[in-house]
C-alpha positions in Angstrom: 11.7 15.6 -2.5 12.3 12.2 -4.0 14.4 11.2 -1.0 11.6 12.2 1.4 9.2 9.9 -0.5 11.7 7.0 -0.5 12.2 7.4 3.3 8.5 7.4 3.9 8.1 4.1 2.0 11.2 2.4 3.4 9.7 1.3 6.8 6.5 -0.1 5.3 8.6 -1.9 2.6 10.7 -3.4 5.3 7.6 -4.5 7.3 6.1 -6.0 4.2 9.3 -7.9 3.4 9.4 -9.2 7.0 5.8 -10.4 6.7 6.5 -12.1 3.4 9.6 -13.7 4.9 7.6 -14.9 7.9 5.1 -16.5 5.6 7.9 -18.4 3.9 7.6 -16.5 0.6 10.5 -17.2 -1.8 12.7 -14.2 -2.5 11.5 -12.3 0.6 15.0 -10.9 1.2 17.4 -9.1 -1.2 17.1 -6.1 -3.4 18.3 -2.5 -2.6 18.9 -2.1 1.1 17.8 -5.7 1.8 14.2 -4.9 0.7 12.9 -7.0 -2.2 11.4 -5.2 -5.2 7.9 -6.6 -4.6 7.9 -5.1 -1.1 9.0 -1.7 -2.4 6.3 -1.8 -5.0 3.6 -2.6 -2.5 4.8 0.1 -0.1 4.8 2.7 -3.0 1.2 1.7 -4.0 -0.1 2.0 -0.4 1.7 5.4 0.1 0.2 6.7 -3.2 -3.3 5.7 -2.2 -2.9 7.4 1.2 -1.6 10.5 -0.4 -4.6 10.7 -2.8 -7.1 10.2 0.0 -5.4 12.8 2.2 -5.3 15.3 -0.8 -9.0 14.8 -1.3 -9.7 15.3 2.4 -7.8 18.6 2.2 -9.7 19.7 -0.9 -13.1 19.0 0.7 -12.1 20.7 4.0 -10.9 23.8 2.2 -14.1 23.9 0.3 -15.9 24.2 3.6 -17.4 20.8 3.9 -18.0 19.4 7.4 -16.3 16.2 8.5 -19.5 14.3 8.0 -20.0 15.8 4.5 -16.4 15.2 3.5 -16.7 11.6 4.7 -19.9 11.0 2.7 -18.3 12.5 -0.4 -15.0 10.7 0.0 -16.3 7.3 0.9 -17.2 5.9 -2.6 -14.0 7.1 -4.1 -11.9 5.8 -1.2 -13.6 2.4 -1.4 -13.0 2.2 -5.1 -9.3 3.2 -4.7 -8.7 0.7 -1.9 -10.5 -1.9 -3.9 -8.1 -1.4 -6.7 -5.2 -1.5 -4.2 -6.5 -4.8 -2.8 -6.6 -6.2 -6.4 -3.1 -5.0 -7.1 -1.8 -6.6 -3.9 -3.8 -9.8 -4.1 -0.7 -11.8 -5.1 1.6 -10.2 -2.6 3.7 -12.9 -0.9 2.2 -13.8 2.5 -1.2 -12.5 1.6 -4.2 -12.7 3.9 -4.3 -16.5 3.9 -0.5 -16.7 4.6 0.3 -18.1 1.2 1.8 -16.5 -1.9 -1.5 -15.2 -3.0 -4.3 -16.4 -5.2 -2.1 -17.6 -8.0 0.6 -19.0 -5.8 3.2 -17.3 -8.0 5.4 -16.2 -5.1 6.4 -13.0 -6.8 
């Protein structure tokens, strides 16, 4: 099971590393399998958030909620979750503005 999760996160981690490298972030290459630790962390966080949302959708669907009801019930929690994710990734190298993030730490 662990290997399955690692495989699911490998492609996003590689894509995140490429984006950071394209933005000129220091340390954008290296680490296990050529993927830096920060890219693996970011991919794991995104995958975990998606798993949680998917699990909640399944719960609401199995409870008999319509798509519209499920969306209404899920929206506040999903917005909160993805807000936390955005905060966690705010300093990701190559962030939205193409820099090393708000702090410029280049982690």
